[in-house]
N, C-alpha and C positions, 0 to 999 in steps of 0.2 A: 795450305788450302789445296785440296785434291778434288778432281771431278772424274766421273765416268762419262763416256761418249757413246751416242747412238745416232743412226740416221733418222732424221725426222721426215723430210720430204720424200715422196715416192717418185719424184722426178729430179734429175740433176740439170744444172746449167753449165754452160761453158765458163762463164765468169759471174758467179753469184755475188750480189751486192745489195746494200741498202735495206736490211731487214726492218720492218715496221709492224708492230703488233696492233691488231684491231682494238678498239676501245674495250670490248668485252673479253679480250685475250683469247678468243677461240680461233683466230686466224693470224697467220703471219704473211704479210705482203713482202715480196722481194723482187729483184730484177735479175735477169740474165743479160748483162751488158753486151757481150759479144754475140749472143743469140737473138738480140732484139726482141726480148720477151718480158712481159710483166707476169708475175706468178702470185698465187695465193694458196698457201698450205694450211690445212686444218691442224691446229696444234695438238689435237688428240689422236687423230688417225693418220696424219701425214698426207692425206689425199690432196692433190695439187691441181688447181685449175691454171690455165695459161691463156694469155692474150698476146698476139703479135703486135709489136709497136711499129709505128710508121718510120721511125728513125732509130739509131742507136740510143739506148737509154742508160743513164748513169745513176739516177737516184729518184726517190719518191718520198713524199710526206703525206700523211692522212689529214684531210680537212674536216672541219666540224660537221659538214653536211654529208659525210660519208664518201665524197669524191676524193681523188688523189691529185696532188700536184706533182707532176713528173718532169724531171730535167732530161731533155732529149738533146739532139744536136743543134737544132735551129732555135731552141728556146724552151720555155716552160709551157707544158700542156696540162689541161685538166682532163682527167680520165673519169668517166662515169661507169661504175661497175654494172649498173642496170642496163645500159645500152651497149657497153663495150667500145665506146667511141672516145677518141682523143681529140680535144679541141685546143688549138693554140691559144695561150693566154697572154704571153708577152715574150719579147725577144731582147733580153738585156745585153747580149753580145752583139757587136756589129760585124764581126768577121765570120765568114762562112766556113772556116777551117777549124772551128772550135767545137767543143761539146761540153756538156755538164758532167761532173763527176760526183763527188761526195756532197751530202747535205745534212742539215739538222735544223730542228725548230728551236728557237730561243724560248725562255720560260713564258712569254706572253703570246707565242704563236707566230712570230716572224719566221720566214723561211730563209735560211742561209744556205748558199750553195757555191761550190767552186767550179770554175771552168778550166779547161786545159786544151792544148793543141792536140788535134786528133792523131797526128803522127809523132807527137812528142819530140819535135825537132827544134823547138825553141820555148823559152819560158814566157809564154804569152798569156798564161792564166791569171785569174783574179778571183776574189770572193765577191758575191753579190748578196745584199740584204734586200729581201722582197717583202714588202708590207702586205697586209691582208687585201688591200685594194689594188695590189699588183704593181704599185709604184716601186722603184728600186734604186739602190745606191751601190756604187762600186768601191771596193777597198782592196788594198794590198796587191798591186800589180806585180808581175814578174815571177809568177809561180809556175813550176813545171807540172806537178801532179798534186793539186790540193786535196787533202784528206783530213781525217781526224777531227772534224768539226764536232764540238760538244760544248755544253754550257754547265756552269756551276753557279746556280742561283744564290746559294748561301754565301759564296765568296765573291759574287759579282764578277765572274770570270768567263771568258770565251777562249776556247782552245782550237787550234788547227795545226795541220802539219803539211809537209811536202815530202811525198814518198820517193821522189826521184833518187836513184842511187848516189848521185853526187851531192844531195842535200841532206836527206834523212834527219830532218829537224822538226821538233814539235815546239810551237810557240804558245804563249799565253798572253792574253790582253785583259786589262780592266774593261768591264762592260757596263755601260749605262743603259739600264733597262728602259728608262723613260724615252730615250731618243733612239735606241738601237745602235749607238755608236761605240766601237771599240777604241781603246787608247792604250798607250804605254806598252806597245808590243815588245816582248822580250823572249829570249830562248828559255824554254821550260826543260827540255831534254833533247838529247841526240841519241841516235841508235846505230851509229857506224860500228860500234864495238860489241854489239849484241846480235844474235841471230834474228833476222826479220826486219823488214822496213816498215815504217808506220803507215797503217791503213785506216780502216774505220774504227770509231771509238765511241765511248760514252763515259759519263761521270756518275759514280754511285752516290748513295746518300751520305757517305762519310767523306766525300770529296776525292776519292781515289779515281784516277784517270785510267781507264782500261782501253787498250788499243790492240787491234790485231797486228801481229808481227808477220806480215805476208812474206812468204818465202823462207820463214824461219821456224815453222812448226810450233809456234807458241803464241800465247797472248801475253803482252807486256802490261805491267801495272806500275803506276807512279803515284807516290804520295803527293799531297798538295804542295809540298816543299820542292818537288821535282826529283826526290830520291827514288830510285828504282826499287820496287818491291819484288818478291819472289815471282817469277813468271810462271805461267800455267802451260804445260805442254799439251798440244793437241795432236790427234792422229792423222792429220793431213799437213802437207807442206805449206799450203797457201790459204790460211784463214783470211777473210777479207773484211768482215765487219761483224759486230756482235751486239745483241740487245739483251737486257736483263729480263728474266722471267722468273718470278718467285725467288728461290734461292739458287737458281740455275741460269743458264745462258742458252740463247739460240744464236748460231753462228753460220754465216754464209761463207762459201768457199769457192775457189777456182778449181775447175776440172783439170787434173794432170795425168789421168790414165786414159788409155784408148777407150773409145765408145763401147766396145764389145767386152770390156773387162769389168768385173764386179769390183767396185771401189767406193770409198766414202767421199772422195773428192768431187766437188761440184754440187753435192747435196747440201741442204741445210742440216746442220748437226745440232742435236740437243745435248747439252752438258749438264749433268746433275751433280750437285755437290755431295761428296761422300764422307767428308770429315766432320 
C-alpha cells in the first residue's frame, strides 16, 4: 500500500490535531493546539479560515446542527461557525491544571474525549463519555497522554492509547453501544519497538486500526488481531491524526521547521493512494 503526499491547507499550525470532515466532505475542520486556533480548510482548494479560541484547544467533533463541540482547557465548549462564538457547555474535569486532548464519536454519536495534565508532570488524565444531553461519565483514571480513540461498530470495540514515552500502549475494550460502557480492557498493541508513539487514530471498514506514529515519520496499522501490518511512511516526522477520505487520507501534523522555512510540517497533508 503506497501513497503520494501533498500539502492541502494553505495555513500551517504549531500543533495540528483533530481532523473532522464536514458532512458534505467539502471542508476539513482541525485545530492548532499550541496556537489556540480552530481552522477550516476547503478540501478542494486548501483555502483555510481560522478562529482564535479562548483557551488551549485539544479536539473537536461535529454536531448534527452544524455546530462543533470543542475540548478546551476548562471544559467542553459549543462553537457556532455562524457567529464565531464559543459557549461553555460543561466541565467534566474538576482540576484547573488539566486540558482535553484526543476525542472521537461513538457509532451513535456519544462524544468520547481524554484529558491530560497540562504540564504532563503526572498521570492525572482520564476518558470521559459525554452524552448528547451533555451528561458525562468518567473512565480509566491514571492516563498520561490519552490518544487513539476510535470505534469498531462491527466488532463492538473501543480503542484508545497513551502516547507518553514511558507507556506507548494501545488498548481495546468491548463496547456496549446501548449503555456506552466499555469493559474487558486489554492490551491491543505496544509501540516501544517501532518508530513513532501512538497518536490519533481511526478504524476502517475492514476493522484495521490506523494510528499516527508521532515522531516516527509513519502511520502504523494493526489488524483486528493486534498484529502489525505494513506501516505507511509519511514525509514529516510528526503526523498527529488522520481521517479517511475516499481511497486516501487527510493528516494533521506538528510544525517542526522554523516559521520562515518552506516545509510540509504543520500543514494538513493529503495522501492519495497510488497502488
